[in-house]
C-alpha positions as CSV (number, residue, x, y, z in Angstrom):
1,M,168.7,132.0,65.3
2,P,170.7,135.3,64.6
3,L,168.5,138.7,64.9
4,C,169.4,142.1,63.8
5,E,169.3,144.8,66.6
6,T,165.9,146.1,65.7
7,C,164.4,142.5,65.8
8,D,166.2,141.5,68.9
9,S,164.8,144.5,70.8
10,L,161.3,144.0,69.5
11,D,158.7,144.2,72.2
12,L,155.6,142.5,70.9
13,E,153.6,143.7,74.0
14,Q,154.2,147.2,73.1
15,D,152.6,146.9,69.7
16,D,149.0,147.2,70.9
17,L,150.0,150.0,73.5
18,T,151.4,152.4,70.8
19,D,149.2,154.6,68.5
20,S,151.2,154.3,65.4
21,G,152.9,150.9,65.9
22,I,156.5,149.7,65.9
23,K,158.7,151.0,63.3
24,L,160.7,148.2,61.7
25,G,162.4,150.5,59.2
26,P,162.3,151.0,55.4
27,F,161.6,147.9,53.5
28,K,165.0,148.0,51.7
29,D,166.7,148.0,55.0
30,L,164.7,144.9,56.1
31,L,165.8,143.2,52.8
32,T,169.5,143.9,53.5
33,R,169.2,142.7,57.2
34,A,167.5,139.7,55.9
35,E,170.5,139.2,53.4
36,N,172.9,139.5,56.5
37,G,171.2,136.8,58.4
38,C,168.4,138.2,60.4
39,D,165.7,135.5,60.2
40,A,163.0,137.8,61.6
41,C,163.5,140.4,58.7
42,E,163.5,137.5,56.3
43,F,159.9,136.4,57.8
44,F,158.8,140.0,57.4
45,C,160.0,140.4,53.9
46,N,158.5,137.0,52.9
47,V,155.1,137.9,54.2
48,L,155.0,141.4,52.5
49,Q,156.3,140.0,49.1
50,T,153.8,137.4,48.9
51,S,150.8,139.3,50.2
52,T,147.9,140.0,47.8
53,R,148.4,143.8,48.5
54,W,152.1,143.9,47.5
55,T,152.9,140.7,45.3
56,T,152.3,142.8,42.2
57,R,153.5,146.0,43.5
58,L,157.1,145.2,44.6
59,D,158.6,148.3,43.2
60,E,156.3,150.3,45.2
61,L,157.0,148.4,48.3
62,A,160.6,149.0,48.0
63,E,160.0,152.6,48.7
64,R,157.9,152.1,51.8
65,V,158.6,152.0,55.5
66,I,157.4,149.1,57.5
67,F,155.5,149.2,60.7
68,L,154.3,146.4,63.0
69,D,150.8,147.8,64.1
70,S,148.3,146.1,66.0
71,S,149.6,142.7,64.8
72,R,149.8,143.6,61.2
73,L,152.5,144.6,58.7
74,D,151.8,148.1,57.5
75,A,153.8,149.5,54.6
76,R,153.7,153.5,54.7
77,K,154.8,156.1,52.5
78,P,157.9,157.9,53.9
79,T,156.1,161.3,53.9
80,K,152.9,159.9,55.6
81,L,154.4,157.8,58.4
82,G,151.4,158.6,60.6
83,N,148.8,157.2,58.3
84,C,147.9,153.9,59.5
85,T,146.1,151.2,57.6
86,Y,143.8,148.8,59.3
87,C,142.6,145.7,57.4
88,A,141.7,142.0,57.8
89,D,144.1,140.6,55.1
90,D,147.1,138.4,54.8
91,L,149.4,141.0,56.4
92,C,147.8,140.4,59.8
93,L,149.8,138.3,62.2
94,D,149.2,135.9,65.1
95,Q,151.5,135.4,68.2
96,C,152.1,131.8,68.7
97,V,154.0,129.7,71.6
98,S,156.5,127.1,70.8
99,E,155.6,123.4,69.7
100,D,156.6,122.0,73.1
101,Y,154.7,124.5,75.1
102,E,152.6,122.9,77.8
103,G,150.9,125.9,79.5
104,P,147.3,126.9,79.2
105,L,146.0,128.0,75.9
106,D,143.0,130.0,74.8
107,E,141.1,131.1,71.6
108,E,143.7,133.5,70.6
109,V,147.0,131.5,71.4
110,D,148.0,128.6,69.2
111,R,151.2,126.4,69.3
112,V,153.5,126.7,66.3
113,R,152.5,123.9,63.6
114,R,155.2,123.4,61.1
115,I,153.6,121.6,58.1
116,P,155.5,119.6,55.5
117,V,156.3,121.4,52.3
118,D,155.5,118.3,50.4
119,L,151.9,117.3,50.3
120,R,152.8,113.6,49.7
121,D,154.5,113.5,53.3
122,E,152.8,111.0,55.5
123,K,152.2,113.5,58.2
124,C,149.5,115.2,55.8
125,F,147.6,111.9,55.3
126,S,147.8,111.1,59.0
127,R,146.2,114.5,59.7
128,V,143.4,113.7,57.3
129,Q,142.7,110.4,58.8
130,A,142.6,112.0,62.2
131,W,140.2,114.5,61.1
132,T,138.0,111.8,59.6
133,A,137.9,110.0,63.0
134,E,137.0,113.1,64.8
135,C,134.3,113.9,62.3
136,A,132.8,110.5,62.9
137,A,132.3,111.3,66.5
138,H,130.7,114.6,65.9
139,S,126.9,114.5,67.0
140,T,126.2,117.0,64.2
141,C,127.9,115.1,61.4
142,S,126.7,112.1,59.4
143,K,128.8,108.9,59.7
144,P,131.2,107.9,56.9
145,L,129.7,104.4,56.6
146,P,129.9,102.1,53.6
147,V,126.7,102.6,51.4
148,K,125.6,101.6,48.1
149,L,128.1,102.7,45.4
150,P,127.0,105.2,42.7
151,E,126.3,103.5,39.4
152,N,129.4,104.5,37.8
153,I,132.6,104.6,39.8
154,I,136.4,104.6,39.4
155,E,137.9,101.6,41.1
156,I,141.4,102.0,42.5
157,P,143.5,99.1,43.2
158,A,145.8,99.2,46.4
159,D,148.9,98.5,44.1
160,P,149.9,101.7,42.2
161,A,151.2,99.4,39.4
162,V,147.7,98.2,38.6
163,S,145.7,100.5,36.4
164,P,142.3,101.9,37.9
165,R,139.2,101.1,36.2
166,L,136.0,103.1,35.2
167,C,133.2,100.5,35.8
168,S,129.6,100.1,36.8
169,S,129.1,99.2,40.5
170,N,126.7,96.6,39.9
171,G,125.0,97.0,43.3
172,R,128.2,96.9,45.3
173,S,128.7,98.8,48.6
174,G,131.7,100.7,49.9
175,S,133.2,103.9,50.9
176,Y,134.0,106.3,48.2
177,M,135.6,109.7,47.8
178,V,134.2,112.4,45.5
179,L,136.5,114.8,43.6
180,S,135.8,118.4,42.8
181,Y,138.2,120.4,40.8
182,C,138.4,122.8,37.7
183,S,137.3,120.6,34.9
184,G,134.9,120.5,31.9
185,D,131.4,120.1,33.2
186,F,130.8,116.8,31.8
187,E,133.4,114.6,30.0
188,S,133.5,111.1,28.5
189,L,136.5,109.2,29.2
190,I,135.3,105.6,28.3
191,Q,133.1,104.8,25.4
192,R,130.5,102.3,26.5
193,E,128.9,99.8,24.0
194,S,125.5,100.9,23.4
195,G,122.9,99.3,25.7
196,K,125.5,97.7,27.8
197,T,124.9,98.4,31.6
198,V,127.7,96.4,33.1
199,F,131.0,97.5,31.9
200,S,134.6,97.8,33.3
201,A,137.4,99.5,31.4
202,P,140.9,100.3,32.4
203,I,142.2,104.0,32.7
204,D,145.4,105.0,31.3
205,V,146.6,107.2,34.2
206,P,149.4,109.1,32.2
207,S,146.6,110.1,29.7
208,L,144.5,111.7,32.6
209,S,144.6,115.3,33.5
210,K,147.2,115.8,36.1
211,T,144.6,116.9,38.8
212,L,142.7,113.6,38.2
213,A,145.8,111.6,38.4
214,D,146.8,113.3,41.5
215,A,143.4,112.6,43.2
216,I,143.6,108.9,42.5
217,E,146.9,108.9,44.3
218,I,145.3,110.8,47.1
219,A,142.5,108.4,47.3
220,R,144.8,105.5,47.4
221,K,146.9,107.0,50.2
222,L,143.8,107.8,52.3
223,G,142.6,104.2,52.0
224,Y,139.7,104.6,49.5
225,Q,139.0,102.0,46.9
226,Y,136.7,104.2,44.9
227,L,136.6,107.5,43.5
228,W,133.7,109.5,41.9
229,T,133.9,112.6,39.9
230,R,131.1,114.5,38.2
231,S,132.9,115.0,35.0
232,L,133.5,111.4,34.4
233,C,130.9,109.3,36.3
234,T,127.6,111.2,35.3
235,S,126.0,113.2,32.6
236,R,124.3,116.5,32.4
237,E,120.9,114.4,31.6
238,E,121.3,112.4,34.8
239,W,121.9,115.5,36.8
240,G,118.9,117.2,35.8
241,S,116.6,114.2,35.4
242,D,117.4,112.6,38.9
243,P,118.7,115.4,41.1
244,A,117.7,113.4,44.2
245,R,120.3,110.6,43.2
246,I,122.9,113.2,42.5
247,A,122.2,114.8,46.0
248,E,122.5,111.2,47.4
249,I,125.8,110.6,45.6
250,Y,127.4,113.6,47.1
251,G,125.5,113.3,50.6
252,Q,126.6,109.7,51.2
253,A,130.2,110.3,50.1
254,A,132.9,109.6,52.8
255,L,134.9,112.5,51.8
256,M,135.2,115.1,49.1
257,L,138.5,116.2,47.9
258,S,138.3,119.8,46.7
259,A,141.3,120.9,44.7
260,E,141.4,124.6,45.4
261,V,145.0,124.7,44.6
262,A,144.5,123.7,40.9
263,E,143.7,126.5,38.5
264,D,142.8,124.1,35.8
265,A,142.5,120.2,35.2
266,G,146.3,120.2,34.1
267,S,147.6,122.0,37.3
268,G,147.7,119.0,39.5
269,I,147.1,119.0,43.3
270,F,150.6,118.2,44.6
271,H,152.2,121.7,45.1
272,G,154.9,122.9,47.5
273,R,153.4,124.9,50.4
274,R,155.2,127.6,52.3
275,V,154.0,128.7,55.7
276,F,156.1,131.3,57.2
277,Y,157.1,131.6,60.9
278,S,159.2,134.1,62.6
279,P,162.1,133.0,65.0
280,A,161.5,133.4,68.6
281,L,160.8,137.0,69.3
282,G,159.7,139.4,72.3
283,R,161.2,140.2,75.6
284,N,161.6,136.6,76.6
285,K,162.1,135.2,73.0
286,D,159.2,132.9,73.6
287,K,156.6,134.4,71.0
288,Y,156.4,133.3,67.2
289,L,154.7,135.1,64.5
290,R,152.6,133.7,61.6
291,R,149.9,134.7,59.2
292,R,146.6,134.9,61.0
293,L,144.7,133.8,57.8
294,L,146.1,130.4,58.5
295,R,143.0,130.2,60.9
296,W,140.6,131.8,58.3
297,A,138.8,130.1,55.4
298,S,139.9,132.8,53.0
299,D,142.0,130.5,51.0
300,I,138.8,128.7,50.2
301,E,136.8,131.8,49.6
302,E,139.5,133.2,47.1
303,S,140.2,130.0,45.2
304,P,139.3,129.2,41.5
305,L,136.5,127.0,42.5
306,V,134.6,130.0,44.2
307,G,133.7,131.2,40.8
308,R,132.4,127.9,39.4
309,G,128.7,127.0,39.9
310,W,128.9,123.4,39.7
311,E,131.7,123.2,42.2
312,I,130.0,125.4,44.5
313,V,127.1,123.0,44.6
314,E,129.4,120.1,45.0
315,R,130.8,121.6,48.1
316,M,127.3,122.3,49.6
317,L,126.1,118.7,49.0
318,A,129.1,116.9,50.7
319,P,129.1,116.1,54.3
320,R,132.9,116.4,54.7
321,V,135.3,118.3,52.3
322,L,139.1,118.3,52.3
323,H,140.2,121.5,50.7
324,V,143.5,121.4,49.3
325,T,144.6,125.1,49.2
326,R,147.9,126.6,48.3
327,R,149.0,127.1,51.9
328,Q,147.4,124.2,53.7
329,L,144.9,121.5,54.0
330,I,141.5,122.7,55.5
331,W,138.8,120.3,56.7
332,E,135.2,121.5,56.6
333,C,132.2,119.5,58.0
334,A,129.0,120.3,59.8
335,S,130.9,121.0,63.0
336,G,133.0,123.7,61.3
337,F,136.6,124.1,60.0
338,Q,140.0,122.5,61.1
339,F,143.3,123.8,59.7
340,E,146.6,121.9,59.0
341,A,148.7,125.1,60.0
342,S,146.5,126.2,62.9
343,G,145.2,124.5,65.9
344,I,142.4,127.2,66.6
345,V,139.8,128.7,64.5
346,D,139.0,132.5,64.4
347,K,135.4,132.8,65.4
348,K,135.5,136.7,65.3
349,T,136.7,137.4,61.7
350,G,135.4,136.2,58.3
351,S,132.5,135.5,56.4
352,G,131.4,132.6,58.4
353,Q,130.3,134.9,61.2
354,I,127.8,136.5,59.1
355,R,124.3,135.1,59.1
356,Q,123.8,135.9,55.3
357,R,126.7,133.7,54.3
358,Y,127.0,129.9,53.6
359,V,127.8,127.7,56.6
360,K,127.8,124.0,56.2
361,G,126.7,123.5,59.8
362,V,123.6,125.4,58.9
363,V,122.8,123.8,55.6
364,Q,124.2,120.0,55.9
365,P,121.6,118.7,58.4
366,Y,118.8,119.3,55.7
367,I,120.8,117.3,53.1
368,D,121.8,114.5,55.4
369,R,118.3,113.9,57.1
370,P,117.0,111.8,54.0
371,F,120.1,109.5,54.0
372,Q,119.8,109.0,57.7
373,G,116.4,107.4,57.5
374,Q,114.5,110.7,58.6
375,T,111.0,110.9,57.0
376,K,110.0,114.0,55.3
377,E,107.1,115.7,57.0
378,A,105.3,118.8,56.3
379,G,104.3,120.5,59.5
380,D,101.2,122.7,60.1
381,V,102.1,126.2,58.7
382,G,100.0,127.9,61.5
383,D,102.1,126.3,64.2
384,E,104.8,128.5,65.9
385,V,107.2,125.5,65.9
386,A,106.5,124.5,62.3
387,I,106.9,128.1,61.1
388,S,110.4,128.3,62.9
389,K,111.5,125.1,61.0
390,R,110.2,126.2,57.8
391,V,111.9,129.5,58.1
392,A,115.2,127.9,59.2
393,R,115.0,125.5,56.0
394,L,114.3,128.5,53.7
395,E,117.1,130.5,55.2
396,A,119.4,127.5,54.6
397,W,118.3,127.4,50.9
398,H,118.8,131.1,50.4
399,R,122.3,131.0,51.9
400,C,123.0,128.5,49.3
401,V,121.6,130.5,46.4
402,D,123.6,133.6,47.5
403,A,126.7,131.6,47.6
404,F,126.0,129.8,44.1
405,S,125.2,133.3,42.6
406,K,128.8,134.3,42.9
407,G,129.8,131.6,40.4
408,S,128.8,130.9,36.8
409,V,128.3,127.8,34.7
410,N,129.6,127.3,31.2
411,V,126.2,126.8,29.7
412,P,124.1,129.7,30.8
413,S,121.0,127.7,30.7
414,D,122.4,125.3,33.4
415,K,122.0,127.8,36.0
416,L,118.8,126.3,37.7
417,L,120.0,122.8,36.6
418,A,123.0,123.1,38.6
419,M,121.2,124.0,41.8
420,A,118.5,121.0,41.2
421,P,120.1,118.4,43.6
422,L,120.2,121.0,46.3
423,A,116.8,122.0,45.7
424,A,115.7,118.2,45.7
425,A,117.6,117.5,49.0
426,I,116.2,120.6,50.8
427,N,112.5,120.2,49.8
428,D,110.9,118.1,52.5
429,G,107.3,119.1,51.3
430,S,107.0,122.1,53.8
431,L,108.2,124.6,51.3
432,G,105.5,124.1,48.7
433,E,106.2,123.9,45.1
434,Y,109.5,124.9,43.6
435,I,108.9,127.8,41.1
436,A,111.9,128.6,39.1
437,G,114.3,128.8,41.9
438,I,112.0,130.0,44.8
439,W,109.4,128.2,46.9
440,S,105.5,128.8,46.9
441,S,105.1,128.5,50.8
442,D,106.6,132.0,51.4
443,I,106.7,133.9,48.2
444,A,108.3,136.9,50.0
445,F,111.4,134.9,50.7
446,G,111.9,134.0,47.2
447,L,111.1,137.5,45.8
448,G,113.1,139.4,48.3
449,W,116.7,139.4,46.7
450,S,118.8,142.2,45.6
451,R,122.4,142.9,44.4
452,P,125.1,143.6,47.0
453,Y,127.7,144.8,44.4
454,G,127.7,145.6,40.7
455,V,124.9,145.6,38.3
456,L,123.4,142.3,37.3
457,R,123.4,140.9,33.9
458,P,120.2,139.6,32.2
459,A,120.5,136.1,30.8
460,M,121.3,136.2,27.1
461,E,118.8,133.5,26.6
462,Y,115.6,133.2,28.5
463,R,115.8,130.6,31.5
464,A,113.8,132.0,34.2
465,P,111.2,135.0,34.9
466,S,112.6,138.4,36.0
467,W,111.5,137.8,39.5
468,S,113.8,134.7,40.0
469,W,117.3,135.1,40.8
470,A,118.2,132.7,38.2
471,S,117.0,135.0,35.6
472,V,120.2,137.1,36.0
473,D,124.1,136.8,36.2
474,G,126.0,138.1,39.1
475,A,126.0,138.0,42.8
476,V,122.6,138.4,44.6
477,S,121.8,138.8,48.4
478,S,118.6,137.5,49.9
479,C,117.0,140.0,52.0
480,A,115.4,137.5,54.2
481,L,118.7,136.6,55.7
482,A,118.9,140.2,57.2
483,W,115.3,140.2,58.4
484,P,115.0,139.9,62.2
485,E,115.3,136.3,63.1
486,N,111.9,136.0,64.9
487,L,110.1,138.2,62.2
488,M,107.6,135.4,61.0
489,Q,107.0,134.1,64.5
490,E,106.0,137.7,65.5
491,H,103.8,138.0,62.6
492,A,102.1,134.8,63.4
493,K,101.4,136.2,66.8
494,D,99.9,139.6,65.4
495,P,99.2,139.1,61.7
496,S,97.4,142.5,61.4
497,W,100.3,144.1,59.5
498,L,100.6,141.1,57.1
499,K,96.9,140.9,56.5
500,Q,97.2,144.4,55.1
501,Y,100.3,144.4,53.2
502,R,101.6,140.8,52.5
503,P,101.9,139.5,48.9
504,I,99.7,136.6,48.1
505,L,100.6,134.0,45.5
506,V,97.2,133.6,43.7
507,S,98.6,131.1,41.0
508,H,101.6,130.2,39.1
509,Y,102.1,129.1,35.5
510,I,105.6,127.5,35.0
511,T,106.5,125.5,31.8
512,L,109.5,123.6,32.1
513,A,111.9,123.4,29.3
514,D,112.3,119.7,29.9
515,P,109.5,118.0,31.9
516,Q,112.1,115.2,32.8
517,R,114.0,118.0,34.7
518,P,111.7,119.3,37.4
519,Y,114.2,121.7,38.8
520,G,115.6,122.9,35.4
521,Y,115.1,126.2,33.6
522,V,111.6,127.2,32.3
523,L,110.2,128.4,29.0
524,D,109.2,132.1,28.3
525,R,105.7,133.3,29.3
526,S,106.2,131.3,32.6
527,H,104.7,133.7,35.3
528,I,103.1,134.1,38.7
529,L,99.9,135.8,39.6
530,V,100.4,137.8,42.9
531,E,97.9,139.9,44.9
532,G,100.0,142.6,46.5
533,S,99.9,146.1,48.1
534,C,101.1,148.4,45.4
535,I,102.0,152.2,44.9
536,G,103.5,154.2,42.1
537,F,107.3,154.5,42.4
538,K,107.3,158.3,42.0
539,T,104.2,158.7,44.2
540,L,106.1,156.8,47.1
541,T,109.4,158.6,46.7
542,R,107.7,162.0,46.6
543,R,105.6,161.3,49.6
544,L,108.4,160.2,51.6
545,H,111.1,162.6,50.3
546,G,112.2,165.0,53.1
547,K,110.5,163.0,56.0
548,E,113.0,162.3,58.7
549,A,111.1,159.3,60.0
550,F,111.8,157.3,56.6
551,G,114.7,156.5,54.7
552,L,114.7,154.9,51.2
553,T,117.5,152.7,49.7
554,L,116.8,152.1,46.0
555,V,118.8,149.4,43.9
556,L,117.9,149.0,40.3
557,D,119.1,145.4,39.2
558,Q,120.8,146.7,36.0
559,S,121.6,150.3,36.8
560,Q,123.6,152.2,39.4
561,I,121.6,155.4,39.0
562,F,120.5,155.3,42.8
563,D,123.7,153.8,44.2
564,C,125.6,155.7,46.9
565,P,128.3,157.7,44.9
566,C,130.6,157.1,47.8
567,C,130.4,153.4,47.6
568,I,130.0,153.3,43.9
569,P,132.0,156.2,42.5
570,R,131.2,157.2,38.9
571,S,131.7,160.2,36.7
572,V,129.2,162.8,35.9
573,D,128.8,161.8,32.3
574,T,128.1,158.1,33.4
575,Q,125.5,159.3,36.0
576,K,124.0,161.5,33.1
577,A,123.8,158.7,30.6
578,E,122.1,156.5,33.3
579,R,119.3,158.9,33.9
580,D,118.8,159.5,30.2
581,K,118.5,155.7,29.8
582,F,116.2,155.0,32.8
583,G,114.6,158.4,33.4
584,S,111.5,158.0,31.3
585,E,111.0,154.6,32.4
586,I,111.1,155.3,36.1
587,E,107.9,157.5,35.8
588,H,105.9,154.4,35.2
589,Y,107.5,152.1,37.7
590,F,105.4,150.4,40.5
591,C,106.3,149.3,43.8
592,M,104.9,146.1,45.6
593,V,105.3,145.3,49.2
594,I,107.4,142.0,49.9
595,Q,107.7,142.0,53.8
596,G,108.0,144.4,56.6
597,D,108.2,144.6,60.4
598,A,105.0,145.6,62.4
599,W,107.0,148.4,64.0
600,R,105.8,147.4,67.5
601,V,106.8,150.5,69.3
602,E,105.2,149.3,72.5
603,E,107.8,146.4,72.7
604,G,110.6,149.0,72.6
605,W,111.7,150.5,69.4
606,S,114.7,149.3,67.4
607,P,115.9,150.7,64.1
608,H,116.8,147.2,63.1
609,R,112.8,146.2,63.3
610,G,111.5,149.2,61.3
611,F,111.7,148.4,57.7
612,C,109.7,147.4,54.5
613,D,110.9,145.7,51.5
614,L,109.6,146.2,48.1
615,L,109.9,145.1,44.7
616,I,110.4,147.7,42.0
617,L,108.4,146.5,38.9
618,K,108.2,147.8,35.3
619,P,104.8,147.8,33.5
620,L,104.9,145.9,30.1
621,D,102.5,146.4,27.2
622,E,99.7,144.1,28.6
623,A,97.6,145.4,31.4
624,E,98.6,144.4,34.8
625,V,101.6,142.5,33.5
626,L,105.1,143.7,35.0
627,M,108.5,142.5,35.3
628,R,111.0,143.0,38.1
629,V,113.6,145.7,37.7
630,G,114.8,146.5,41.2
631,F,114.3,146.4,45.0
632,L,113.4,149.1,47.5
633,R,113.8,149.3,51.2
634,I,112.0,151.7,53.4
635,S,113.8,152.3,56.9
636,V,112.2,153.8,59.9
637,R,114.7,156.3,61.4
638,S,112.6,157.6,64.4
639,S,111.0,156.0,67.4
640,T,107.7,157.8,66.7
641,D,105.0,155.5,65.6
642,P,105.4,155.4,61.7
643,H,102.1,153.5,61.1
644,T,100.0,156.7,60.6
645,A,102.3,158.0,57.8
646,F,102.8,154.8,56.3
647,D,99.1,153.8,56.2
648,A,98.3,157.1,54.8
649,L,100.1,156.4,51.5
650,P,97.8,155.6,48.6
651,W,98.3,151.8,48.8
652,E,96.3,149.7,46.5
653,R,95.7,146.0,46.5
654,R,96.1,144.8,42.9
655,K,96.5,141.4,41.2
656,L,99.7,141.5,39.3
657,K,101.0,139.0,36.5
658,L,104.9,138.9,37.0
659,V,106.8,137.6,34.1
């Protein structure tokens, strides 16, 4: 393949050795060289023009100078060629070897994988069938065996000329595929006669949404006779009244097809895919460049489905998911990801490497166990092994909560309802009672959440108490996922700190809006009675202000008044307005300890172990009745034992009614 002089002399090994990268030239020159036949320049231009950074700024890109710096395309201003940008984005590149390379490979070197442009190509379906077979052999994954079919199911004839039917399964068994896509929450495709439990009605495929029609075709090509989708095969009433059955439907599905490529029900799943590869480059012309994100899950994390609450829950319930993204097929199961366009998985970059994020391998075992004949047993909460198991289960739940909070539901009151099947699946009896989104066994886990980004929005209509993550809209972050992993076990060995400061759930009064929906939203006046170690907000901040041993991080749920101005820039007028709005209230705020480390300096001090998390509470008109308004963390910045100064604060054990 023809190369221009610049690309022909490109030494990829020099990329990591230079401070400023390898200059490829002005973007306009790359375009000209691409038009004149340089395949490498065409590759660089394609990557830049379709990147999230530049696709809407092509006029600005035209004036930039392009560098290859640390395996990333960097577009710099002509007047600032020394200014480098380092970022993990879709401008990062991998070096690959040829498809027929037979030498050794490692975690960073992959063979070229050219995927079909057309998703209907048989190679795509062969790849999925191979992944399915591999998954069946994984010790960490459930087996895709024939099971009792859901009550309502779409039956797909092998002959495309014969119409599929929406019918009752009537106790039949088989393997079925589940579809997750951007649709109405619940729809009615077939009107059944009143009181009729056994039915079968043909589906007019041309009248279906394009996405659903495409899913039927994909199911047929993969050999599935049955397809189930939430929007057609169940109702909001069944989802809420029998969440365990809903969890079973997803948990026993042979495969879930997740249509990330479809922005809405009418978009369809079959779209052309373009994966760019450079021609052979380097000294020996034996290296090929491609986008590194082809081995990341970013196309899933940035898809339309990520912002939709129902679909987030569907993904977390299914044991195997085939993600159809705009670039490639991505397989997800409890053993990890596999990529159609990449033979390696990046285990260093991406949210999957962070303990606080959802990972199927962490969550799925808790969903699968009931369907594998494993009984639910509640262990002795005082036993170290039982504590570890309970903490792991709670962490799995809160990973799900954090992921779900980034999405939304069309009906605001459905927020708890959507999570009901997950709650039913994860609850094995060891977590205590379910209290509006949190568990009674370890109240600190449930109360310890904050916002990682923008302010939270209170629900327009009451659906949960203020201390529940379900009471607000917006992304939340469970603090327990950042606690030391052995914190609870260490507290069990030496409970002295906990005995003095931990919150104790005295009682709870939760009134369900619908008693038939045990995991649904609750009515106003629902509350918990907690005994905790409390201190006035102003007293605490004044006592610790200026003390080098302690650092304070304050986050109000609905205000950025205490946010770092560098991280969250805002004008002086905005800050003043916030102070005017909350200033008088803050004087009356209380803080209550949720959790903390024992700060065992004799074991070797670590700044990661010195912390105390507290709720910020606002008193209401009634005595000892408060609502949550924020979160505060006290960090220890010195190896000097902080016990004396911390214990000297005017802590007071109080019983508080939190609403």
